[in-house]
N, C-alpha and C positions, 0 to 999 in steps of 0.2 A: 483505479487500484483501492482495496478496501484500506481503510485509517489502519495504522499498525494496532493501534489500542483497543480501537471497534475489533478488533479479529481477537485481541487478548481475551477481552468481556465474555465475546459471543464464544471462546472456546468452553473458559468457564462456566458459564449457563449451561450448554452442550455436555460437559461432563457430569454437571451437577443434578443435570435431567435426565441421565441417560436410563438408571432403571422405571422411574416414573415416564418417561415418553414411552418407552418399549410396550410398559404394561398397559398403557392409554389405545397404542396402536394396534396391538394383540386383539385388546377388547372391540375395537372399529372393524379389524378386519373380519371378526365371528360376524359381526351384523350385516356384512354385505351377500347378496344374493346374485345370481344369474336371473336377467330378465326382471321383469316388472314385480318391485316387494309387491304387489298385490296377490300376484301369483302362487304365493308361501297362502293365502287365505282360505277355510272353508268355504263353501257353498254359502255357507248360512252367514256368516264374517261378512262375506262379498257384500253377499244383498244387502245387509244392514247397511253397508261402507257406502254404496249407491242408492238407495232407497229413495234418498231428496232429491236425485239429481234428473234434470231435464233431460231428453232425449238432443240431440244424439250422441250428448257425452255419456248418457248411461251405456249406448251399447259400447261405446269405448271401450269402458272400463270392465265391462263385462267380459268382451270378447278381444278386443284389441290387445297389442303391445306397445302402443304408445305411451311415452312417460306423463305419471300426471304428478302435479305440480300442489305441496302443499303452502297455503300461502296463511302465515302468522304473523296477527298486527296487533295493534297498541292503539287503535283509534279508541278514543272518545273526544267530547268536548269539552273538560278542562285544561286540556295541553293547545295551544295554537298552533305546536308545533304540530299536532298530531290532527286536528282538525280536519285539513287536506285528506286525510288515508278515508274517509267516509265514501269517497267515489270512485278507492282503487279498484278494485273487486271486480267488477265490469270488463275494465280496460283491460287488469292482467289477463281476467281467461281469454277475452278478446284475443289479446296479444299470442298465450298460449295455443290458441286454436290455428293461428296464423301463421303456427310451425309445427303443425301435429301433434299439439300436446293437449291433455286437458287440464281445469284447474279446480281445487275444491281450497272452502275456506275451511283451513282445518282446525282454528280457533283463538281466539283472543284473550292477552293476557292482560293485567291490568296494567295501571298508568298513573302514577299519581303527579303532580306536578309541584314541585318544591317552591315555585315562587308564591301559590296560593298558600302552602302550608309551612313557610318560613314564619320562625318563632311562635310556631301554633305548636300543640300538642301534637297533630297529624305528623309532623314532622321527626317522631319517634318513629315513626313507619317505614321512614324514606330507603335507609340504607337496607333495611330488611327485605322492602319492595324487589330490591333485585334478586335477592336468591327464591323469592315467590316468582318471580317472571320466569326466572330459569325453570324453576318447576311446572308452570304452567304452559311453558314452552315444550317440554317432555311430554305432559299431558296430551299437548296439540298433535305432538308427532307419534304418539304413541299407537295410534292405528294401525300403522304399520302398511298405509295403502299409497305411500309415495317416494318419486325416485329422485327427488328436489326439493327444497322448499325456499320459499319467498320471505324475507322477516322486513316487517314494518314498523321502524322505531326509529326513535331519534335522541330523545330528552334522556336527561340523568342517568338515571340508573337503568331505565328499558334496553336500551341498545348492550350493555354489559351482560344484562338478566337474558335477552333474545342471544348472545355469543357463547354464554356458558349453557342453556339449554340445545344450543345448536350442537354444541360440539359433543355434548353425549349421544348425536345422532351424525358424528362425523361421516358416519359411508356416506352420506348422501352430498351434493352439489348442494351449497347455498349462496346464496345472495342478499346482500340487505338493499333494500330500495330508499332513501328519503323525499324526503318532500319538501326541503328548500327551507330558509328563513326569509323571515316577513320585510318586509322593505323597509329604508330605514325611516327612524319617525325623530322624536326628539333628539338633538346631539346626546352624547353622553356627558358631557362636560355641565350641560343645563341640568342634566337628571340629576349628577352626583351634588352640584350645587344647591338645591332643592332639597335633597334628601339631609344634606348637614347642616343647613337653616330648619327646617322640623326639627332634627335632634335639638335644635339649640332655642327651640322653643321658639323663632322668629317668623316664621308661618304657619300656618295650619294646616289642617288634615284637607281642607278645600281643595289649598293649591299643591299641595303635597298629592293628592288622587288624580289632578289633574295634569301634572309632570308626567306620574307614573301610565297613565294612559295614554296619552300623548307617545311617550315611548313605547310600551307594547300595545298597538293600535288595532293588528289582524292576524287571519291567520299564518302562520309561519313560526319558524324558529325565533326565539330575543335572539335580537341582533348583535348582543355583546358574545364576547369568546370566552363562556362559560362550559359547564361542563357539558350542554347537549351539543353546539358546534365543536367541542375538542372530540365528541365522539365520532361526529362527520368524520375530522381529520384522521381518525384510528381508523377509520373501515377504510378508508383512501388508503394510506399507509402499508396496512395488513395486506389489503387487495381483494378487499370484502365488497367492495361497493363499482361502480362503474366509473372509471377516471375522468374527473372534471364534474362529477354529476350533484356532490354533496352541495353546495352552495349555489345553486339556481332557484328562483324566488317558482312559490307555488301558486298552479294557476298557469301557468305560462304554455305555448306552445311546445319549447324545448325542454320545460320539466314533462311534460306529456310523451315525449318522444323517449328520453331517458327512461321512462318506467318500462315503455314497450321494448326498447333492446333490452333492458336491465332480464326480461323477461325469454326475450332472444338469445343472449348470452348465457343462459341459466341452462337453457336447451340444448345447446353446443356444448353444456359439461355434463351431461346425462350419459352412461352408460349405450344407450340405446343408440346415440348420434359417434357413439367412437372417441369422442372426446372426453372421458369420465375424469372427472377434477373435483374428488370429494373434499370436503369441507377441513379433515384431518389433514390432507398434504397440504395446505394452504396455509392455517394457521400453523407454524410449526416453529420453532428456536427464532430463527430468522424474524419471520415474521412479526412476534412477539419483540422484538429487539427494534425491527424499523416503527412502530408503533411506539416505543418509547423514547427514540429519536424522535417523531414528528410532537410527540410530546414538548421539548424540550425546545425545538428550532422556533415553536410556536409561543413559547410562552402558557401553553394549555392549563386546565384544569385539573389543582389540586387532588380533585375527587379520586384521579386517573392514577395516583401513587397508592390506593385501594384497588380501585375496578380492574388495572392492569394487572396485576398479581393474582386476583379471581380468574381473571379471563386468561391468564395463562398455566394454573394449576389445572384448569380444565382440561386442558390442551397436553397435558402431563407434564410441563415446564415450569422449571424452580426457578425464578426470578425474585428477587429483593430490593429496598432500598439502596444497598452499596451500588449496584448494580446501576441504579436509575443515578445516582449522584456520579456516581465513575462517569458515564455516560454525559451528565452536564458536564464534563473536565473539558470535552472535546469536541461537545456539539454547540455551535455559534447560536446565540439568538436572532432570529430574522425578523421578527413580525413585533410590531409593536399595535394590539387590539385591544382594546378597550376589555378589561380592566387594565393593562397593561401599556397603553396609551388610549388616545381618544377615538379613532376610527372604527367601524362597525365592521360586520364579518362580510358584508355587501360590499364595501368599498377594498375590502381584500383582494373578494372575489374579481373589482375590476380592474386593479391593478396587476394582476400577475396570479394570484391563488394557488392554487393546490399542483397546478403543472411547472409553474415557475420554481416553488419549493423547492419541487423533487426533482427535479432536472437539475439545479444547484447543489442539494446535498448530494444526489447519484454522481454528478463531475468531480467532488472534491474527496469520492470515497467514503462517506459518512452515510450511506444506507446500503443492505444485503441488497445486490442486484440478483443476484442470483437464486430466485425466488419463485413460488409460482403464485399467481393470481386466478382470480375470476376471468382473468383474460386467458390466461392460459400458461404454460411454461418457456415457451419463445418469447426471447427479447426481454424477459424480468420485468422491470419496472418502466419499461421505455412506453407504453401504452400510458402508462400513468404521468409523463413530460407532456402530454397531449390536451387538448381543450376541446367541448363539444360546442358545434353550434349546427342551425339551419340552412340547406344549400338547396333553395328550392322546395322548400317544407320535407324536405329528407333530412336525418340526422350523419352529420358529418364529423371528421376529427381534424385539427389541424396544431401544428405545432406552439405550445404555449409560446408567452412573450418571453424575448431573449433579454428584455431589461425591464424591470420594474417601472410602473408607472407614475409612481409616488417614494421615495426612501425614505419618508416620513413614516410609513406602512408595511413596507416590505422591503431587504436591502439582500443585496446577493449574500452568500456564507463566508465570501472574503473582506466584504466590508458590512459585517451585523453590526447590531447592538451593541452586543456584548461578545465575546469570544467565547463565552460559556454559556449553558441554558441557563433555563429558569426555575429551577428546583436540587435541592442541596437537602442530602441527609445532614443530621445533628446529633450528636452524639454526647455523652456526658453522665453524670451522676444523676440526675434525672431520668434518663432513656434511651429511647430511639426516638426521632420524630424526624417531620420533613419540614419543610421549610419553602416557599415559593419566593424568590428573591427578583423575579424578572421586573415585577410592577412597585418594588422598594429601592428608593433612590440611595445610592451608596451612603449619603450619611445617619443614614438610619437602620442600615442592619449590623449594628453594634451598639447594643442597650445593658445598660449595669445598672439597676435599681430596685429597690421594695418592693418586694410582693403584695400586692389583696388579693385575696383570696376569698373566691365566689363557689358556692356549688351550682348554683343556675344560673343562665343567660338573665332572667328575670331581674334575679336581685343587683347583678351589675348595669344593668341600664339603669336603675334605679338610682342607683349609687352615681349614675354619670348626672341623672336629671336634678338629683339634689347637690349638686357641685361637691362630695368629696372624692371626686378624681384631679382636681385640678393640682396634678403634681406629675413629677415622674416618677412609672411606676410599671410594675411588670402584672399586670394582670392574669390570675391562674385562675383559672375556668376547670373545675375536674369533676368526676363523677359524671362526666359527658360521653364516655367512652362505649363502644357496641354492646356489651354485659352488662353496664349499667341502664341504659336509657334506649339503646340504640342508634348511639351517633349520630345525633343532629348536627348538621349543621349548624354555624355559630353566627351566619353572617348580620343576625340581628345587631351583633357588638360593632362593626366595621365603622358606620356612621360616624358612631359617639369616640371609640377610639382615633377617626379620622378628624375630628374635631380637635381633639386632645392635642396630637401629634402638631396641627395648623397653630395652636395656639404657642408653640414650642417646649413643650413637653417629650422630654423622651419616654417613648410608651413601645410596649410589647403584649403579646399574647402566648400565651403558653397553655396548652387544653391539652386534653386527651379525646376531645374532642373533633369534627371537621368543621373546615368553613367552607363557604360557597366556591362553588367555580368561578363565582364573581369577585372574588379575593381582592383586594389591591393593597394600597401602599406603605399598610402596617405589615411591620415582622411578626407573621404568626408562626412560632413552632405549634403544628399541629399533631395531630395522628399520634400523642405521644404512648407508648407502649414499654412497660407494661402498663395498665390504663388502672385508675383509682381503684376501684374495686376491687380490682386481685393484689392489690396492697403494694401497688407500683411505686416508687421515690416520689411522686406528685401528691400519694397522699401524707408525707410525712414536712409538705411547706407549711409552715405558718407565716403570719402574718407578720410582714415586716422585714424576713429574711431578704438577704442581698441576693440575685440571681443576673447572672450574666448571658446574655446572650450575642453569641459570635457568628453572621451568619458567611462572615469571610473564613475564617478559620474551621465554621464547621461543630462548634461548639454550644450544648448549655448546659449549665452549672449551677446550681442552686451551693453558694458559698455560704456553708455551714459546715464545721468543724464536724470529722469524720466519727468521732467520739458522740459526738451530741447526736447525732443522726441514728447511730446506733442504738440510743436510750430513748429516742422517740417512737411512739405506735404510731402504726397509722389510723388514720380521722377515720372515722366511717359518717355515712351519711344517710338518712329515713330517704327512700328512695320511692316508695310507697305511689308518692303523689302522680309519679312520671309511669306507672306501671297500669294504670287501670283509668279508663276512659277514651272515645274515640278509637275504642278497639286493639288499645296496648295490651286489653290481657290476655287476648287470643296469641300476643306472640314471646309469652313467656317461653315458651320450649326453646324459642331462637335464641333469647338472650341467655338463655342455661351453656346452650351450647354454639355459640358463634366463639370461632378463631380470633386472635390479633389482627390487629391492623394493618402491622406488616404482611399477615399471608393473607390477604385480602379481607377481612372482616366475615369472612363467609360460615355457613352453616354447614358446607360441604367437607368431607372427609374424600381425599385424593390419596 
């Protein structure tokens, strides 16, 4: 039986979304065709569509009624997680042939590595790259040659971008195919130790690089529970990936078997196979809510407080931070994976993984089970309580473990690490923002201290290095919103703030920017809206103003007399330095048109 509060939240989201969801479904229905989509093309169009294809696929595309699959890939060698995709196309084609389908590489999408651009000028393009990926996905599928699509993407903005783009083609069955995490490297506790020593100047760059290289050491997703692995969790929770497929390591027989099975399952979902399951029917209000529940139960990336909002709107579903915060009140935090704990994602997979997590939530009435997934509508989420394995070389499924094999990493819903989820809405006279509490110890969740104000993360880093920040403080880093400079992640600030906290100071961060999916132990009020460039209250903060952050009460207050605040004028900043170089000048139209963080920080109008 569905939890009462979950039903109430779902009802209000459904009512709020009634008109936009109906318009979305009407638009998608107009795109559906009888028979293969390519039958709508003229002879000249079609000839161009298969001119580069080898026989016998050319004949099948020209004359046959077999479904044709479009592959959209984010392969490149700058992302360790995406490097394995370089060999995926031929196995995908072989799997398609095995079930009477054809497959074509429809197009590639850009995929930048935030790990490389973190703290650099290129990070100013990061969030906008999601919408570029969405548009690139639309370009890839716009040839109208396809009866289904496979999306190959894993990391930060890539999966949300592929989702948004694919939803514009919601009449197609779509499957997402992961590549899996790299095997364990340097323990997370040691990585954190070395980073903080480097921030204090106690070890040099050589030691830091050695530690980082031992941590990020091979093809595959980074092993911490940041945005990339949160994406994979989200795809399973929303029914867009095969059950248990997210966290199987690359280049293993099981990984290869799962890739082939994803294509076979996609074939079953095509109109020609009689099991038509378009993406528009999978991604609905309840699927979006299930994704939000997974985010909270696992202590996932704060980036999804933006991405889920944008994905939902692309499907005509209207959700906001209040919905996320209210869900957090009823969803238990069941996982401790770095940065919320010290275990990596491989450990989570080994001790029970997604199958255990989803069965527990399902049994407690904390998931919507009456949903359609790529596995079909029969049984709801029951297939997602199983896990894959190889039996005599063939893919098979078994029930996930009934008990966690390590309760320091994964716990049952009734004995969770916390009875509430890991993300909350903060409101007050500074605006609206989110905070991730799952990695913040209770004694650090309330901070009242003077503001120290910065307009760049570099300025704050320099202040830390020079010893100016050895005191209780609330670091206010403004003009970091989507309109100001593309809303870069400010993960570079984490080690220094962590050092100050370890020294016994009361510290917090308030910003209209983002933190990384790896954000950890510092109370950080992020995504503050309205942003400073829009004249938001954060632009009124002056050095030394008292600020009170209370993550338990859900409040963020600038403790300045209201009359004085009314008389203050917003601070202005020269942002020209962050608008040129590294391609940033090309993104000026996006900075001008982007919406607020709570609306998904997207340039699209729904």
